[in-house]
C-alpha positions in Angstrom: 32.9 16.8 12.7 31.0 20.1 12.7 28.0 21.1 10.8 29.7 23.5 8.4 32.4 21.0 7.4 29.7 18.3 6.9 27.7 20.7 4.8 30.7 21.6 2.7 31.5 17.9 2.1 27.8 17.3 1.0 27.9 20.3 -1.4 31.2 18.9 -2.9 29.6 15.4 -3.2 26.5 16.8 -4.9 28.5 18.9 -7.3 30.5 15.8 -8.4 27.4 13.7 -8.9 25.7 16.1 -11.2 27.7 15.1 -14.3 26.9 11.5 -14.1 23.1 11.8 -13.9 22.7 8.9 -11.5 21.6 6.3 -14.0 23.7 3.3 -15.1 24.4 3.2 -18.8 22.9 -0.2 -19.3 19.5 0.7 -17.7 16.9 1.6 -20.3 13.9 3.3 -18.5 11.4 1.9 -21.1 12.6 -1.6 -20.6 12.6 -1.2 -16.8 9.1 0.3 -16.8 7.8 -2.3 -19.2 9.2 -5.1 -17.1 7.7 -3.6 -13.9 4.3 -3.3 -15.7 4.4 -6.9 -16.9 5.3 -8.2 -13.4 2.5 -6.2 -11.8 0.0 -7.4 -14.4 1.1 -11.0 -13.8 0.6 -10.5 -10.1 -2.8 -9.1 -10.7 -3.7 -12.0 -12.9 -2.5 -14.5 -10.2 -4.4 -12.7 -7.5 -7.7 -12.8 -9.5 -7.2 -16.5 -10.2 -7.0 -17.3 -6.5 -10.0 -15.1 -5.7 -12.7 -17.0 -7.6 -15.2 -17.2 -4.7 -16.7 -13.7 -5.4 
């Protein structure tokens, strides 16, 4: 497989993927971000509970 044919295949693949947007329809970015924030805050709370010696 040569470099020009590989580049042509990648260009074709990138052109086909542009119409989909890359996100799944069931993924809401606000719900995903909120859940990530909640998990990080929970981990922070757990960390501070175990670090009472300071």
